[in-house]
N, C-alpha and C positions, 0 to 999 in steps of 0.2 A: 748216225744224226749227227754226233758233236756235240759239244757243248751248249747251252742256249742260258740267254739274260743271265749270265754271271751276277748283275749286280739283285740278284732276286737270293731268295730265304733257298728257293730250293736248286738254285744253278750251283748256290756254295757245296749246298749241301753233297748234290753231284760232285762238284772237285773234290771237297774232304773225303768222301769217300773214296772217290779215284787215289788218292794221294796217300792212303793209309798206309802202303807199302811200297811206293815211290817216292825217291828225291826231286826228279824230274818228269817233264808230260812225256817225254821221249827222251830213251834211251840212257846214259847215264852221266852225261855233262849238259847244263846249260846249252838253248838252242834259240832259235828262231820261233821254235813251238810254245817254249816257255813265254817269250816276248809278247806272240799273239793273246795267251790266254791273261798273260799277266797285265797287260791293256784293256784287256775285254774287261779283269775283276776292279782296275781302277783305285782300289785302296782298299788296305790293308784288313781284311775278313776279321772276322770278332774270334779273339781266340779259345773265347769259354766256348761260345758255340760250334766254331771250326778252325781245333788247333791243328790241323793236319795242312789244309788251306793257308793257315797264317803263319806256319812255320815256312811251310816253303813258298809264300809271297816277300816275307822278311831276308830267305835267301837270295831271291832271284833279285830283289829290288840293290842289293849289292854290286849287279851285275850290270846297273844303270848304265854307266857311263860306257859299258863295250856292247852293249845291244846292237849296233850298228854292224860289228865284227862278228856277231856269233853265228853260228852253222843252220844252214838252213832257208828255207823259202822265204824272205823277207814278206810277201805276198800273203803267206798265211793267214787263216783267221781263227778264231778260237771256234767255229763249229768247223772246223777242220780234226780237232784231235779230241779227244773223251773216250767213256766207257764204252762208244759202241763196239770195240774191238773183245771186249770181255762179255760182250752180250750173249755172245752166240754159245760159247761154252757154258754162260750159265743157263741158257736156254736148253742145251743139252744133258746140263745134269737137270734140270728141271724133269725131263721127259724118261732119263733115269730116274727118276724119284718116283714117275709115274708109276714105272714099267714095276717096281716091288711096293708092291699094295700090301702095308701092314694089316690092312683091318678083312682082307676079304674080299671077292668083287660084290656089290650090291644087290648081284641076280639070286647070290648062294641063300640058302636058307638059312637062317640066323636060328642055331640053335645051342644048346649046351657046347658041344665040343668044340663050336668053331668060338663061340666065348670063350676059350678057355686058350685057344691058338690064339685069339687076339690079343689078349690078358701078356703071354707067354712074350711074344712078338713086342708089345708093347715096353714089358717089362727089360727084354735083351736090349731093346734100343735108346732107352734111360742107362742102363749098365754101361754100355759099347759110351754114352754121350758123358756121363761122368769121369769116364776112365779116363778121357784124354784131357781134362784139367782144364784151368784157365789157360787164357792164352798166354804167352810171354809179353812183356810189356815190350812196344815199339822203341828202341833205341836210333841214336843218329852218333857219328864220329863228325867231331866241328873240330876245324882248324880256324885259329883264330888270328890275326894280325891286329898286336898292340902299339903303337905308333908314342915314341916318347916325344916330352917336348923340345931338345935337344941332345948333343954329345955329351952332357955334363952331367944329364940326367942319371943315377944311379942306377942301372937297369935289375942288380940283384934285389935291391928293397921294391921295385915296379913287381920283377918276378914273385917277389913273398908276398905283395899284397894284394896280386892278382888270385893266386892260388890261397888266399886266405878269404877269398870270396867261397860261400858254402850255401847250399840249396839241395833239398832234396833232392834227389833224380839228378846229381851234377858228379863226376870224376873228373876229375884234374889228370892229364897223362903227360908225355913229354914234352919239350919244350927247345929252342935253338934261338939265338941271335942271328940276325942278318944284315948285313948293312945294306943300309939302302943312299949312301953317299952323305957326300961333307964332314964323316967322321962319324956320322950318327947309326946307330943299327937299331932295328924294332925287334920286338918280342916276339915270333911266331909261336904258337901253344896249341896244343892237342885238347881236347876233353871230351868224354863220354855221358850223353843226357839223353835222360827216359823224355819221349817226344812232350808226355799229357803231363809230365811235372814242370818240366823247364822250359821259359819262353828265350830263347835267345834275346830280344829287346830288354827284358828283366835283366839279363847275366852283362850285357854288355852295359845297361845304366847302374848297375852296381863296381864293375870295373871303372867307370866313369869317375864314380867317387873320388878314388885316387888323383885328387886336380895334381898333387903335385907332381906327380911322375907320369902321367897318362893324358897326351894330348887328343889320342881318339883311338876305334878298334874298328875291325872291318872284319867280316866274315869272309875268307880266304877261300875255304871248301865245307864242303855238308855232303855226308853219304850215311845212307841208310845201313844198317847193321842185321 
């Protein structure tokens, strides 16, 4: 059935859940599938309510000038994509759960022995669930392009100011200076973020506060870890 009414809370919740472990709608690169869903969403989702959808929307927005050249079917619709492919395994898992009757059949006589077995199975199930512990935080590696004003901008100071930006869930990584023409070089820098803690919009706004050195910044690449 695919995505439907991505302007509604229910539609955005479905998209947010779908993107919990994905950076793109299909595959590992931006495609016409992302373009179709992006256009159906229309505007950036509320990051507080739909963090995965908001992260994805911001990332795909950085490709807006390349929408026409991205791979895939340009006639594709948002309804052509979505969680239906995951529905079949989920249903199978549900059937498997039905096969494992923790409490015994309703037709069995409820007696003291059956109650003991029930409690034992419940305890085993709870112990197994507790042993798994909390799920690890979802993280992404992001590559940012930070552009200076001109060829006279001090790139070492620019780099220092970018790395001075601190956020809970943000770790800066390696960097390089890449020539873009006319003697100007841009800073390309990697960072790892915890998706639930770091908003890329907030991060770029913090970088832009260095008005003496930073002209603009773009998300060059993003991949879930």
